[in-house]
ZAMARGU-4260 file (C-alpha; in steps of 0.2 Angstrom, whole numbers, plus 5000, padded with zeros to 4 digits):
<rodrens>
0) 5097/5031/4803 | 5110/5043/4801 | 5120/5043/4816 | 5117/5061/4821 | 5098/5057/4824
5) 5099/5043/4836 | 5102/5051/4850 | 5086/5064/4849 | 5077/5051/4843 | 5080/5040/4859
10) 5077/5055/4869 | 5061/5059/4862 | 5056/5042/4862 | 5056/5041/4881 | 5049/5057/4882
15) 5036/5061/4868 | 5037/5049/4854 | 5028/5034/4858 | 4994/5138/4663 | 5005/5150/4660
20) 5013/5165/4665 | 4998/5174/4674 | 4997/5189/4666 | 5013/5194/4671 | 5020/5212/4663
25) 5037/5215/4659 | 5042/5217/4677 | 5036/5200/4681 | 5022/5208/4690 | 5004/5200/4689
30) 4989/5211/4687 | 4978/5215/4701 | 4963/5214/4692 | 4951/5203/4684 | 4946/5203/4666
35) 4930/5213/4668 | 4943/5226/4675 | 4938/5227/4694 | 4953/5228/4705 | 4954/5209/4715
40) 4947/5216/4734 | 4942/5198/4739 | 4931/5194/4724 | 4945/5186/4711 | 4947/5168/4716
45) 4938/5155/4706 | 4940/5138/4697 | 4949/5144/4684 | 4965/5154/4695 | 4973/5140/4701
50) 4992/5134/4698 | 4994/5121/4685 | 5006/5109/4682 | 5012/5120/4669 | 5014/5135/4679
55) 5025/5125/4693 | 5035/5120/4679 | 5039/5137/4674 | 5040/5143/4693 | 5053/5128/4694
60) 5063/5132/4678 | 5064/5151/4683 | 5072/5145/4699 | 5083/5132/4691 | 5089/5147/4678
65) 5093/5159/4690 | 5102/5147/4702 | 5116/5142/4690 | 5117/5159/4684 | 5122/5162/4701
70) 5133/5146/4705 | 5122/5140/4718 | 5113/5123/4719 | 5095/5125/4727 | 5081/5117/4734
75) 5062/5124/4728 | 5046/5120/4734 | 5029/5126/4728 | 5012/5124/4736 | 4995/5131/4735
80) 4986/5145/4745 | 4980/5132/4757 | 4998/5123/4759 | 4997/5108/4746 | 5014/5104/4741
85) 5014/5105/4724 | 5032/5100/4719 | 5049/5101/4728 | 5064/5100/4717 | 5084/5097/4723
90) 5095/5103/4711 | 5111/5095/4720 | 5115/5079/4721 | 5109/5075/4738 | 5102/5085/4754
95) 5114/5099/4761 | 5112/5101/4779 | 5101/5116/4787 | 5105/5124/4802 | 5093/5133/4810
100) 5099/5149/4821 | 5097/5166/4822 | 5114/5169/4823 | 5132/5160/4814 | 5141/5154/4825
105) 5125/5151/4837 | 5125/5159/4854 | 5108/5155/4860 | 5106/5138/4867 | 5088/5135/4869
110) 5073/5131/4860 | 5078/5125/4840 | 5092/5136/4841 | 5107/5127/4834 | 5098/5113/4827
115) 5106/5107/4812 | 5095/5096/4800 | 5109/5083/4794 | 5114/5082/4775 | 5107/5068/4765
120) 5091/5069/4773 | 5078/5081/4767 | 5081/5095/4779 | 5082/5106/4765 | 5064/5101/4759
125) 5055/5106/4773 | 5063/5124/4775 | 5060/5127/4757 | 5040/5119/4761 | 5041/5133/4775
130) 5045/5147/4767 | 5033/5145/4754 | 5019/5141/4764 | 5022/5157/4773 | 5021/5167/4758
135) 5004/5158/4754 | 4998/5159/4770 | 5003/5178/4774 | 4994/5185/4758 | 4978/5188/4749
140) 4971/5200/4736 | 4974/5214/4747 | 4993/5209/4753 | 5007/5202/4748 | 5018/5198/4761
145) 5035/5187/4760 | 5047/5178/4770 | 5055/5195/4773 | 5039/5203/4778 | 5038/5189/4793
150) 5055/5191/4799 | 5051/5211/4801 | 5034/5206/4812 | 5040/5194/4823 | 5055/5201/4832
155) 5059/5208/4849 | 5057/5225/4842 | 5047/5234/4829 | 5056/5238/4819 | 5072/5225/4822
160) 5085/5236/4826 | 5076/5249/4836 | 5080/5246/4854 | 5066/5250/4867 | 5051/5248/4852
165) 5039/5233/4856 | 5040/5217/4848 | 5034/5215/4831 | 5014/5215/4828 | 5014/5198/4824
170) 5027/5191/4839 | 5025/5175/4839 | 5014/5169/4824 | 5031/5158/4820 | 5024/5144/4832
175) 5010/5141/4821 | 5003/5129/4808 | 5011/5115/4815 | 5010/5096/4810 | 5003/5093/4827
180) 4989/5106/4827 | 4973/5097/4828 | 4968/5110/4814 | 4979/5109/4799 | 4978/5096/4788
185) 4990/5083/4781 | 4993/5078/4764 | 4983/5064/4767 | 4967/5076/4772 | 4968/5073/4791
190) 4979/5072/4805 | 4975/5056/4816 | 4982/5050/4833 | 4994/5039/4827 | 4998/5041/4810
195) 5010/5030/4804 | 5019/5025/4786 | 5012/5010/4785 | 4993/5014/4791 | 4993/5030/4779
200) 4999/5022/4764 | 5004/5032/4747 | 5002/5051/4747 | 4986/5055/4737 | 4990/5059/4718
205) 4982/5076/4719 | 4980/5092/4730 | 4971/5091/4746 | 4959/5101/4755 | 4969/5111/4767
210) 4973/5121/4775 | 4988/5111/4778 | 5001/5110/4790 | 5020/5115/4790 | 5034/5105/4795
215) 5043/5120/4805 | 5029/5131/4805 | 5030/5151/4797 | 5047/5154/4791 | 5054/5171/4793
220) 5070/5167/4783 | 5071/5179/4766 | 5067/5166/4753 | 5049/5162/4750 | 5037/5174/4740
225) 5018/5173/4736 | 5013/5167/4718 | 4997/5178/4709 | 4988/5174/4696 | 4975/5190/4688
230) 4974/5198/4705 | 4972/5185/4716 | 4984/5174/4727 | 4986/5157/4723 | 5001/5149/4731
235) 5019/5151/4738 | 5038/5148/4732 | 5050/5144/4744 | 5070/5143/4741 | 5086/5137/4753
240) 5102/5137/4744 | 5113/5145/4758 | 5111/5130/4770 | 5104/5143/4784 | 5088/5143/4791
245) 5087/5161/4798 | 5081/5179/4800 | 5088/5195/4796 | 5090/5206/4811 | 5094/5223/4802
250) 5081/5227/4792 | 5091/5246/4788 | 5102/5238/4775 | 5098/5232/4759 | 5103/5211/4756
255) 5108/5200/4742 | 5103/5186/4749 | 5105/5169/4740 | 5087/5161/4744 | 5077/5177/4741
260) 5086/5181/4723 | 5083/5164/4717 | 5063/5164/4725 | 5061/5182/4716 | 5067/5176/4701
265) 5056/5159/4703 | 5041/5170/4706 | 5042/5180/4687 | 5027/5179/4678 | 5018/5175/4696
270) 5024/5190/4706 | 5014/5200/4719 | 5003/5216/4712 | 5014/5227/4716 | 5000/5240/4724
275) 4998/5224/4736 | 5017/5220/4740 | 5021/5225/4758 | 5031/5240/4756 | 5014/5249/4751
280) 5008/5244/4769 | 5012/5252/4786 | 5007/5250/4803 | 5010/5261/4816 | 5018/5275/4805
285) 5031/5259/4797 | 5031/5252/4781 | 5033/5234/4779 | 5048/5224/4769 | 5044/5214/4753
290) 5061/5212/4746 | 5076/5217/4746 | 5079/5213/4726 | 5070/5217/4712 | 5071/5210/4694
295) 5084/5222/4689 | 5095/5214/4703 | 5095/5197/4694 | 5108/5187/4686 | 5100/5179/4673
300) 5082/5186/4665 | 5068/5174/4669 | 5059/5176/4655 | 5073/5168/4645 | 5073/5151/4656
305) 5072/5136/4646 | 5056/5125/4648 | 5058/5113/4665 | 5057/5098/4653 | 5074/5102/4644
310) 5082/5104/4658 | 5098/5091/4659 | 5109/5089/4675 | 5098/5101/4685 | 5093/5087/4700
315) 5077/5080/4703 | 5060/5081/4710 | 5061/5073/4725 | 5047/5066/4737 | 5046/5072/4754
320) 5040/5060/4768 | 5023/5067/4774 | 5022/5080/4762 | 5023/5077/4744 | 5028/5063/4731
325) 5043/5067/4716 | 5032/5073/4706 | 5022/5088/4700 | 5002/5092/4704 | 4992/5107/4702
330) 4984/5114/4715 | 4968/5118/4722 | 4956/5133/4717 | 4953/5143/4732 | 4938/5147/4738
335) 4930/5131/4731 | 4927/5115/4741 | 4942/5105/4735 | 4952/5119/4744 | 4945/5115/4759
340) 4938/5132/4760 | 4920/5139/4754 | 4906/5150/4756 | 4897/5145/4771 | 4877/5140/4771
345) 4865/5151/4778 | 4878/5165/4781 | 4873/5174/4764 | 4871/5191/4771 | 4889/5190/4779
350) 4899/5183/4764 | 4907/5170/4778 | 4917/5156/4774 | 4920/5137/4784 | 4931/5125/4784
355) 4927/5107/4774 | 4935/5091/4772 | 4937/5081/4758 | 4917/5076/4758 | 4914/5096/4758
360) 4905/5092/4776 | 4909/5106/4789 | 4925/5101/4799 | 4917/5113/4813 | 4897/5112/4814
365) 4889/5121/4827 | 4889/5114/4843 | 4887/5117/4864 | 4900/5116/4874 | 4907/5100/4881
370) 4910/5105/4900 | 4893/5106/4906 | 4898/5095/4919 | 4911/5105/4925 | 4903/5120/4927
375) 4893/5128/4941 | 4882/5139/4925 | 4875/5133/4908 | 4888/5128/4895 | 4889/5137/4879
380) 4874/5134/4869 | 4874/5129/4849 | 4863/5147/4847 | 4876/5158/4856 | 4890/5150/4846
385) 4881/5154/4832 | 4877/5171/4838 | 4895/5175/4845 | 4901/5170/4826 | 4889/5181/4819
390) 4893/5195/4828 | 4911/5193/4827 | 4909/5193/4807 | 4896/5207/4811 | 4911/5217/4818
395) 4923/5213/4804 | 4914/5218/4789 | 4912/5234/4798 | 4928/5237/4801 | 4943/5245/4793
400) 4958/5232/4787 | 4976/5239/4793 | 4984/5226/4783 | 4976/5227/4768 | 4976/5238/4749
405) 4965/5248/4744 | 4964/5260/4759 | 4946/5258/4765 | 4948/5238/4763 | 4936/5230/4776
410) 4944/5217/4788 | 4947/5200/4782 | 4948/5187/4799 | 4942/5172/4803 | 4935/5167/4821
415) 4937/5153/4833 | 4925/5148/4847 | 4930/5137/4861 | 4923/5130/4878 | 4930/5131/4894
420) 4941/5115/4889 | 4946/5123/4874 | 4934/5110/4863 | 4933/5120/4845 | 4912/5125/4845
425) 4912/5132/4830 | 4925/5142/4817 | 4918/5157/4804 | 4928/5165/4791 | 4927/5182/4779
430) 4929/5183/4764 | 4949/5180/4757 | 4957/5182/4774 | 4973/5176/4777 | 4975/5157/4777
435) 4987/5158/4794 | 4974/5166/4805 | 4962/5152/4805 | 4977/5140/4816 | 4981/5157/4824
440) 4964/5163/4829 | 4960/5147/4837 | 4978/5146/4845 | 4972/5162/4853 | 4956/5158/4858
445) 4962/5142/4867 | 4976/5152/4875 | 4966/5166/4883 | 4954/5154/4889 | 4966/5143/4898
450) 4976/5157/4906 | 4958/5164/4912 | 4954/5147/4921 | 4955/5146/4938 | 4966/5127/4937
455) 4978/5136/4924 | 4991/5133/4934 | 4985/5114/4939 | 4984/5112/4920 | 5001/5118/4918
460) 5010/5107/4933 | 5001/5094/4926 | 5012/5092/4909 | 5027/5082/4918 | 5035/5077/4901
465) 5051/5086/4899 | 5054/5096/4884 | 5072/5091/4878 | 5082/5106/4869 | 5096/5096/4858
470) 5113/5103/4849 | 5118/5103/4834 | 5121/5085/4833 | 5104/5082/4837 | 5106/5076/4854
475) 5099/5081/4870 | 5108/5095/4880 | 5096/5100/4892 | 5078/5100/4899 | 5065/5113/4903
480) 5050/5107/4916 | 5034/5117/4910 | 5028/5117/4928 | 5044/5131/4932 | 5035/5143/4922
485) 5020/5143/4935 | 5033/5146/4948 | 5041/5160/4937 | 5025/5168/4935 | 5020/5167/4953
490) 5035/5175/4960 | 5031/5190/4944 | 5012/5192/4947 | 5011/5187/4965 | 5006/5169/4970
495) 4987/5167/4965 | 4992/5171/4949 | 4984/5157/4935 | 4973/5150/4951 | 4963/5164/4956
500) 4952/5168/4938 | 4959/5184/4934 | 4953/5188/4915 | 4968/5184/4903 | 4966/5190/4885
505) 4979/5186/4873 | 4988/5206/4873 | 4988/5204/4893 | 4996/5185/4891 | 5006/5193/4878
510) 5015/5206/4889 | 5020/5192/4901 | 5029/5183/4886 | 5041/5197/4880 | 5058/5196/4884
515) 5057/5214/4890 | 5042/5219/4901 | 5037/5230/4898 | 5036/5227/4882 | 5052/5233/4871
520) 5064/5243/4886 | 5079/5234/4885 | 5087/5232/4902 | 5072/5225/4910 | 5069/5209/4916
525) 5059/5196/4905 | 5041/5190/4906 | 5038/5175/4914 | 5033/5166/4900 | 5047/5171/4893
530) 5067/5166/4891 | 5078/5178/4896 | 5086/5190/4882 | 5101/5196/4895 | 5107/5178/4895
535) 5107/5173/4877 | 5090/5161/4879 | 5079/5170/4870 | 5077/5173/4850 | 5062/5169/4837
540) 5067/5152/4837 | 5065/5152/4857 | 5050/5162/4863 | 5051/5151/4879 | 5032/5144/4886
545) 5023/5147/4870 | 5037/5135/4861 | 5041/5125/4877 | 5023/5117/4875 | 5025/5110/4858
550) 5044/5108/4855 | 5044/5089/4860 | 5030/5086/4845 | 5037/5098/4832 | 5053/5086/4834
555) 5046/5070/4834 | 5037/5076/4818 | 5055/5083/4810 | 5062/5063/4815 | 5047/5056/4804
560) 5049/5067/4789 | 5067/5064/4790 | 5066/5045/4790 | 5071/5043/4808 | 5055/5036/4815
565) 5038/5028/4808 | 5025/5037/4819 | 5022/5055/4818 | 5012/5066/4828 | 4994/5065/4833
570) 4983/5080/4833 | 4987/5090/4851 | 5003/5099/4852 | 5005/5097/4871 | 5006/5082/4882
575) 4991/5080/4889 | 4973/5072/4886 | 4964/5088/4884 | 4963/5098/4869 | 4965/5116/4879
580) 4979/5119/4870 | 4980/5106/4855 | 4986/5117/4842 | 5000/5126/4854 | 5000/5144/4863
585) 4998/5160/4855 | 5006/5177/4861 | 5000/5192/4849 | 4984/5201/4852 | 4967/5197/4847
590) 4954/5184/4858 | 4946/5188/4875 | 4938/5174/4888 | 4920/5171/4887 | 4910/5172/4902
595) 4893/5171/4910 | 4891/5182/4925 | 4907/5179/4933 | 4911/5162/4928 | 4920/5158/4911
600) 4914/5147/4898 | 4926/5148/4885 | 4936/5158/4873 | 4934/5168/4856 | 4949/5171/4845
605) 4952/5182/4828 | 4965/5184/4816 | 4968/5191/4800 | 4971/5210/4797 | 4978/5219/4812
610) 4980/5218/4829 | 4972/5232/4836 | 4957/5227/4822 | 4958/5207/4830 | 4957/5214/4849
615) 4942/5225/4843 | 4933/5212/4834 | 4936/5197/4846 | 4930/5209/4862 | 4914/5219/4852
620) 4910/5203/4842 | 4907/5194/4861 | 4900/5213/4869 | 4887/5212/4853 | 4883/5195/4855
625) 4880/5197/4873 | 4866/5210/4867 | 4859/5200/4854 | 4857/5188/4869 | 4850/5196/4881
630) 4865/5198/4893 | 4866/5178/4895 | 4885/5180/4890 | 4900/5196/4893 | 4915/5201/4892
635) 4925/5198/4909 | 4918/5208/4922 | 4930/5226/4923 | 4935/5221/4939 | 4942/5204/4935
640) 4951/5208/4921 | 4971/5209/4919 | 4973/5225/4915 | 4970/5228/4935 | 4987/5218/4939
645) 5003/5228/4938 | 5016/5215/4938 | 5034/5224/4942 | 5023/5242/4945 | 5017/5241/4926
650) 5001/5238/4922 | 4995/5226/4909 | 4986/5229/4896 | 4969/5219/4893 | 4962/5226/4874
655) 4967/5241/4861 | 4953/5244/4849 | 4956/5257/4833 | 4950/5275/4836 | 4938/5278/4823
660) 4939/5261/4816 | 4922/5259/4807 | 4919/5263/4786 | 4902/5267/4789 | 4904/5278/4802
665) 4914/5291/4812 | 4910/5283/4829 | 4927/5283/4842 | 4933/5275/4856 | 4922/5260/4851
670) 4927/5248/4866 | 4928/5262/4881 | 4916/5257/4894 | 4911/5240/4889
</rodrens>
């Protein structure tokens, strides 16, 4: 075992461990139309559109040629749209170290800041995989987002560098898709408690159903791009050559990032359609960023890259423990059973999709709440869950998407419903919804439910295992206790906080999870669930309670993949015997708790095509379901909602809905009075 990870391993054992070019044009931008000349708006994915072994070889060869032309030794990862790692190629003789930090030298002292994955192990591969997964998961036929786009939307201000602006619209999304999630899968097709190298055996020889896990969550480090064939998203490519897993804190200049240049070259022939690239999409009047480079900036013409099989002295394919073998495999066809996402039986009129296992069986068939013995009212019934999902998808299908082209497209989202204990009662998604929204919608539903419960404080106080922070040598340097966040919340909000049953949406809880309160206003104190910005504690790698709840398991998984320990994480990111936050928590909008009268019985979370749309679909989906069911379930009574609270003299927000959101109506203020 590398000496640098001995200290961390010991600490965690104490506290946590027990065919072709895709119709590319001369600019390398793949067409955005199907063979019948119809623009792709979600309908183009089919069995023929997948990454083949030949495709992956071309992508790798183009990255290697660019790296050589720049005098760099890169590590390149390619994944399919549901996160299967199709190949990892390392040009260097052995892995270089990878430093995780927002600044160099590091100034922030908490979270993942300052962690250095040692040389000689597979930290470079993990970073490249996380970048590739991010680009694949954030993109669809309606939008192409890169890790540079992700960088722009997760920082303390939007845009980064514009002081006194609210945080990024997807603030906190980086801490999703974790290996410890009970939703994301491993390459073996399942995540199980107590999984070890010995009891799992070798990785399968083909891609498995997804969505698959990411070793570091979602990446905000430039160097990851989505891959397209004939207008449909088929995967992602991620590159690391500079040894830094970081962010770009200044979006107003133009960079020549080494990782981004190589990854951009790799995408030649599989590049995002120009009309779908992030810079064609605006939020709050601001355009997203896709890339600071284009094909004209490359040192080598990707079209002239030699064939992969002809390369010599260019490194080799590498096996990454828990993710890939040292070979190349073909990707899955998105929307087919093999991908883990297929059309839902009985929902044809909604064009809805479900998540399935390797046997093509629904992973989350409708079920009643598991919490009947804990409630003074009836638990959610399977019929109510079905109506919730149907109503939310119906609202989504009527709604105008925010982050999708062409303008006027309907929203594409995933909807999750849980009971009061966080147990999954059903999940449903619309066609072509971005993959990241599945795990995130579940995080949102669970977070709103927990923070609305009268025993939220007791649950958080029951997590007695300290969260461990480590230094650049991977030795423990500090600990934090989760119960301390309860004390901070009760000091900030009032002594009754997290015990009085006030209804918290993710927008309301997210308000309290920002490094400035109100959101974005420099010089103000931080929210009680956030780290302090002014004390060098907050960064995108150290958000506060959100990461601290899962950090031990994140570090345990890194130890597993680096070969330090034999036991991987199981399907629960939080030290708890119940799944109330089993895939972690989320702190940007898109969820509301579900009530029967004034009693909390569950939560609904939505994620996909814009945070105001997510807010509206969850809130109105529940409202419409309640009407259809004769009022048996409902949103929280207005007098119980968190927007009645005014911590630090500033009223919390509960939901925020678009002003004129529907495609089939000019109705305005659709959430008012409900």
